[in-house]
N, C-alpha and C positions, 0 to 999 in steps of 0.2 A: 601432091600438095593438098592440104585440108581446104575445105570450102570456106572461103572468106568473103564477107560482105563489107563494103565500105558504105557508110551512111552518114548523114548529118547528125551531129550530136544534138541532144535535147537537154533541157534543164535537169531532167531525171538522171542524166549521165554525169552531171557535174561532180558528185561525190566520187565516182569511180575515176574520173579524169584527174581530180585532185590527188587521189591516192597514187596514180601513175606519175603525176608531177613530183610527188614526194619521192617515189622510187627513182625517178630521173635525177633529182637533186642529190640523193644518196649516191647514185652511180657517179655523178659529177663531183663527189666529195664536198658537197655544200648543203647538207640537209637543213641546216639552221637558217638558210636564207629564204626558205619558203614561208611567206607570211600570208599568202592568199588563203581564202576559205571558199567553200561551196556557196555560202551566202553572198560573199563579195562577187563571185563569178556570176551569180544570178542577177545581182544589182547592176553589174557592168557588162551584161551579155550583149549589148548593142555595139561593143567595141571590138569584138572578136568573133570569129567563126571557127568551127571545129568539125572534123570528120572522125568517126570511130571505125575501127576495124573490129568485126566480131565474127566468131565462128558459127557453125550451124546450130550450136546450142545456145546462141545469143550471149556467149561469154565475150567480154571485151578483151581484145588482144593488144590494142594499141590505139594511138590517136595522133592527129596532126592538127595543131591549133595555129591559126593565121589571122592576119588582118591586112587591109590595104593601106598603102603608104604612098607618099609622093616624094621622089628624089629629084633634086634640081637638075642633075646631069642627064637623067633619062626619062623622068616623068612618072606616070602611074606604075606602081609596082605592088607585088604581093610579098609580104614579109611572113615567112614561116617561122613562128616564134619557137615552137617545139614540135618535134616528131619523136614519138617514143613507141617502142614495141617491147612488151614484157620480155624479160631476159630469156625465159625458157622457150620463147617462140621466135627468137631471132634466127636469121639465116633461112627462113622458110618463105621469103618473098612478101611478107606483110608490109615491111617498110617500103619496098618498091611499089606496092599497090597504093599505099598512102601517097607517096610522092607523085605517082602518075595522076592521081585524083587532083592533087594540088596543081600540077601542070595543066590539067584540063580546065580548071577554074581560072587560072591566070590567062590562058589563051582565050577563053570565052569572055573574060572581062577586059580583054585587050591590054593587059599589063605588058610593059616593056621589059620587066625583069622580075625574077624571083630571087629573094635574098634570104639567107639564113646563116647561122653560125654553127661552128663545130669546134670543140676543144682540140687543141693541137696534139693531144695524146690519144684521142679516140680513133685509132688507126682503122678499125673495121668500118666505122662510119665514113671516114675520109675516103677509104677505098671504094665504098659504095657510091659516094657522091662523084668521085672522079670517073668511075665506071659509067655513070649515066651522062657524063659530059660536063659536069659542073666545074667551074674555075674556083679552086680553093686558094684564097688570097691570104697570105700571112704577112702582109705589109701594114694593114690598118689595125689599130688598137681600139678597144671599146672604151667609151667614157660613160659612166653612170653617175647621176646625181640623184640621191634619194631625198624625197621631200617628207618632212615631218609636219604633222598638223597639230602638234601639241604646243 
């Protein structure tokens, strides 16, 4: 396996993270839904945390972006909003390394649960999540309400 380092993302990483967010949206068949910008990420950086996976040449291979949340049934939780590994680097353990880092943070922060979503057709991701012991729940549906400021 190639040498991979997991580190905290910095503002300098936001353009690369945004490009991977766009790659993820394309993979998820919804590229038009990305409205975020690197500038917006910089303005809103206090609302999320992010880890970067990079190789020995300092090339970014993937990321895991998360925030803390409170769920009434269980209490303090970590919400993994996105985990993404560049397509050509999948299957090499990078995603597992990012997940392990997220689990470490959740444990250190005394979170009761880690939650994330996966599309029901993303079989490789579902298999990885089940392999690590995650419960993939297909009972709950997402509800989104988008706010317009115009």
